[in-house]
C-alpha positions as CSV (number, residue, x, y, z in Angstrom):
1,M,-46.4,15.7,21.9
2,R,-42.6,14.7,22.0
3,D,-41.6,18.2,21.4
4,I,-43.8,19.5,24.2
5,A,-42.5,17.0,26.7
6,H,-38.8,17.7,25.7
7,S,-39.5,21.5,25.8
8,A,-40.6,21.3,29.6
9,D,-37.0,20.9,30.6
10,P,-33.7,20.4,28.8
11,D,-32.9,17.4,31.0
12,V,-36.0,15.4,30.1
13,V,-35.0,11.9,28.8
14,E,-37.1,9.8,26.4
15,T,-36.9,6.1,27.0
16,I,-39.0,2.9,26.1
17,K,-40.6,1.0,28.9
18,R,-43.0,-1.9,28.9
19,T,-41.4,-2.9,25.6
20,V,-43.0,-0.3,23.4
21,Q,-44.3,2.8,25.2
22,P,-42.3,6.0,25.2
23,Y,-41.8,7.4,28.6
24,F,-40.4,10.8,29.5
25,V,-38.5,10.9,32.8
26,L,-36.6,13.3,34.9
27,E,-35.9,12.3,38.5
28,G,-39.0,10.1,38.1
29,N,-41.7,9.5,35.5
30,I,-43.3,12.6,33.9
31,C,-45.6,11.0,31.3
32,A,-46.0,8.2,28.9
33,F,-47.7,8.1,25.4
34,L,-50.0,5.5,24.0
35,A,-51.0,6.1,20.5
36,A,-54.1,4.5,19.0
37,K,-55.7,4.6,15.4
38,D,-57.5,8.0,16.0
39,H,-56.2,9.4,19.3
40,V,-53.2,9.6,21.7
41,N,-53.4,9.1,25.4
42,V,-50.8,11.0,27.6
43,F,-50.5,9.3,31.0
44,V,-49.2,11.8,33.6
45,Y,-47.5,10.5,36.6
46,D,-48.5,13.2,39.1
47,G,-50.3,11.4,41.9
48,G,-53.3,13.5,41.3
49,I,-51.7,16.5,42.9
50,V,-50.9,18.7,40.0
51,P,-53.6,21.4,39.5
52,D,-55.5,21.2,36.3
53,P,-57.0,24.7,35.7
54,H,-57.2,24.2,31.9
55,G,-59.2,21.0,32.2
56,L,-56.6,18.8,30.5
57,I,-57.4,15.6,32.4
58,T,-59.8,13.3,30.5
59,A,-59.7,10.2,32.7
60,G,-58.4,8.8,35.9
61,H,-59.5,11.8,38.1
62,N,-59.5,9.6,41.2
63,N,-56.4,7.5,40.3
64,Q,-53.7,7.6,43.0
65,T,-50.8,7.3,40.6
66,A,-51.5,8.6,37.1
67,R,-54.2,10.3,35.2
68,T,-54.9,10.5,31.5
69,I,-55.0,13.4,29.0
70,G,-56.5,12.2,25.7
71,F,-56.3,13.9,22.4
72,A,-58.4,12.9,19.3
73,E,-56.8,13.1,15.9
74,G,-57.1,16.6,14.5
75,E,-57.9,18.0,18.0
76,N,-56.0,21.2,18.9
77,V,-53.4,20.5,21.6
78,P,-53.1,23.3,24.2
79,K,-49.3,23.3,24.0
80,A,-48.6,26.0,26.7
81,A,-51.0,24.4,29.3
82,L,-49.6,20.9,28.6
83,K,-46.0,22.1,29.0
84,A,-46.8,23.9,32.3
85,F,-48.4,20.7,33.5
86,F,-45.2,18.7,32.7
87,Q,-43.0,21.4,34.3
88,Q,-45.1,21.1,37.5
89,I,-44.6,17.3,37.6
90,I,-40.9,17.9,37.0
91,A,-40.8,20.3,40.0
92,N,-42.5,17.8,42.2
93,N,-40.1,15.0,41.1
94,R,-37.2,17.3,42.0
95,A,-38.8,18.0,45.4
96,G,-38.9,14.3,46.2
97,G,-41.9,13.1,44.1
98,W,-45.6,13.1,44.4
99,R,-45.6,10.2,47.0
100,K,-43.5,12.4,49.4
101,L,-45.3,15.6,48.6
102,K,-48.8,14.0,48.9
103,G,-48.0,12.3,52.2
């Protein structure tokens, strides 16, 4: 997952927020990871405006700030689709962020 986030743009920075969670940022939040015993949740900070033609979003469909993409242990991760999703968030961040674009 980290490799996918970093591959979205060479300027992506990984940092720790909320004491333990890895966040990936570039002119705003892109995503955060939360690992559990048998799955990982990827919280994408897109304001619900990034299209999801591959059906990546598993929760938070109506959330105004972030949505969730969940992967169970052993599940195949659609790397190209996830990378494209991250790249769209980065493009939106560079254009002023989802709050500006959504308004």
